[in-house]
Every structure is written in C-alpha cells, then in structure tokens.
C-alpha positions, 0 to 999 in steps of 0.5 A: 441847854434848853429847859421848860420852866413853870412860873405859873400855871399859865406861864410855861417857858422854854429857857436856856440854862447851864448844863449842871456840873456833876460830882464824883458819884453822879451821872449826867444824862441826855434826856430823850423823852419825858412824860407829863404827869396829871400832878403837873397840871394841878395848879394848887400842887405845882404853882407853890413850887414855881419857878421850877423846871418841870418833869419827873417821868424822864428817860435818856442816855448817860453821857458822863459819869463822875470820877468816882464811878469810873471803876466803882460798882454801884451798890443797892440796899445791904451791899447787893448789886442793883437788879436792873430788871433785864436778862443780864443784870448790871452792877455798873453803869457806863457812858452810852447806857439807856436808862430810866431814872426816878426823881426820888430814891431812898436810903434803904436803911431807915425804919421806913425803908426796912418795912418797904415804905420807901416813899416815907424815907427822908432821903427819898423825900429830899432827893431830886434830879437837877434841874428837872426832867424836861431839860436837855440834860439832867444831873442824876445824883448818886443817891438816885443813880444807886437807888432807882435808876434802871437800865432799859432793855433794847426793845424799850424806846425812850418814850415808852420808858417815860411810863415806868414811873406812872405804871409803878405808881399803879403797881404800888396802889394795887399792892396796897389795896390788896387786889386779888383774882376775882375782885370787882374793881371800879376805876373812877377817872379814865385818864392814862392812870385809870387805863393803866389800872384797868390793864393791870387789874385785868392782868391779875384776874379782876372784873373791871368797871370804868367810870368817866364822862369823856367819850374818848376815854370810855372807848379806850377803857373798853379797848384796854379790857374793861368789862363795862364802863359807866358814863357818869354824865348820863347815869348815877354812878352808884346806881350803875355800879349796883346794876352791874354787880347785882347789888354787891358793889365794888370790892375795890374802888380806885378814886383817880381824881383828887376831888372831894366829891369823887372820894365821897362817891367812891366810898358809896360804891364800895362793897361791904368790907370793900376797899377805897383807894385814894390815888390822887391827893385833894387840895390842902384845904379840902375837907372830906366829910365822912359818916364813921357809923356807916364806914364802921358797920360796912367795914370799909377800908380807906387806903391812900397810895403816894408815888412809888419806890424802887421795887415798884419801878422794877416791876413796872419796867418788867410789865412794859417790857413783857407787853402787859402794859401797852405803852404804844397805845397809851401814848397819844401825843408827842410834842417837841420841847419848844411846844411843851406849853401846848403839851401841858394845855392838852394834858390839863384839858383831860379830854381826847388824850392819855399820856402826853410826852415831850421828846428831844 
C-alpha cells in the first residue's frame, strides 16, 4: 500500500509499505480521505516524531474485521453499547461500514476518564492508528474501534467526515471555556479552526469578532457569521476590540495561534472576569511572561484545551450532519495522495486555504 511519510518538514515522500496485519479485536480500514491538521505543519511538533506516516483526521470503509469481532458485540464504557450518533445506533461493525476513526481512544475506567478528562487517560495517550491516516489502509486497534470509531450517516461523505476530529476539538474547547448565550467571543486566527469556532459560537448565541491579517480568511469569517472582523495588519487588536465592545472587551478570547505574542495579546483583550482559551500549544522552550497582579485583579481565567474525546467526536458528527458546521465550504482544497507534499505546503502557507484534504 502507499503511504505519505515525513522525514523532515521539507522532506515528505510517498512510499510503499505492507498492509498491516490485524489482530482478533482489530479492524482494517480502506482510507478514503484524510485532512491535514495545522499541527502537522508545526516543525517543532512534528519533526521530533520523524520518520512517521502522517495524518490523524481519516475516514474510510471497513474491509476486514478480526476473528474475534465476527460475532462479538463491541461495547463501550460500563458495558454500554456505543452510541454511533445515528438514528439507528449500532452495537457492532461489519465489513463495508463507512466510519470515522479517531487516532486516540480512552479506557473509560481510570480516574481521568471517570471525570470526563479522556485526553489525560494513559490509554488514550498511548493508543494510535497504524501506520497513520494518510495511507491507503489503516489498522484500527480494538481500543480505538471500541472507544472512538463512529458509523457515518449516508449523507456524510468521506471528505466531510475528515472534519469530525477538528470540530470535536472546538466543541471541547468551547465547553471548557464555558461559553454561554450573549457572550462576546474574540477568535484570533481564522484558519479552519477559527472558522469552526465562529460557526459554533454563533450557533450558541454569541457575538463573534474575528481577527487575522489574511484578506481571504477575514472574508470567510464574515461569510461564516462573524459579526465583525479585525485586520491586525491595519489596526491594533486591543484598540479594535475596545472599539467594537464599547470598552467592555471580550468575554471569551480564543487564541488560535500557538504563539507567545498572540497569547499575550489575547490576555490583553479579555474583559474583566473574562476567559482566555489557548487552543494551540506554543513550543516547548517558549516562555510566556505574565503580570499576575493584573490577571488577579481582573479575574482573568486562562484555559487550555488539548485535542478531544469520544463525547466530543459524537457531538461533532451530529453538528456536521445537521449542517451547523458547513463542511462543504470549509474544505477549500482536495489533493490526490501522490500530491500530498503540495497539500502540506499549502496548509503551511496559511493564506488562501482553510481545510486541505488528501483523497484516495
């Protein structure tokens, strides 16, 4: 089978490797589509893992099940059948099923899982799909199949299903931020994740301000429902937010870029008793200088949100299925597998694109 393997940020190759052998509780999926994540184009984050087969936003079709699954029901937490977010919930998979499968899945039994913090679960951290999402076939281990694989409704295409994981990350972030109806939400960075934040914040009744410097992305933000946008190449961000909020600033600030300057700016744009959500990590050696005195007396809450869990992916699939997230318009570019390196370059450029997908 063909795979896309990264050796360095500037060295991405299409290679051949054997189709993985599956165990009794595993499934083999013919991957049909896989999205490219902004994390895939952060050199400090991705190069330390090289060489690796890229991709963690896949969707495809089950072509083979392990012997242990032929007649065994797949169960989720506390012995309950998994809810596949469809009108006809399934408690088993079969050959030919169209699925989204998450690259991580939790145990459902540890202290982290019991309090809903699935991404802190050691099983979640240690699980993976083999060899990766941008490959013609992927092995979905039993823990992933049981814990976070979703049957796709017929109306959801494979390329639209690549947005389940990104949307789920936004669902989790806004949930952690405690966004409520009537909040003013500032979204910094208007790539695909910023646009999804806009869609969902508007769905739940927020006033939304978008900020970026790329004209294409500013225009898209208005199309997707932002009440106003700020071109940070032309106007100071804090001054603009103050102007748009009559000095009240933003109840929730979503800092999209994993950038120290953006994080500091985000804190400065928060209202009193406001919340600042760091949605993307900074590099391991980056240091953010804070003024604890200012943060304390303004009652600022700084929140992080890493990845997503099974509750979030189910919610995300529902949001895509009902049209609250416009998957068709979020996907701006599709590339065949043999042109995957072009897809990564376009994503890294971060200008006239949103979601870039590799199709098979």
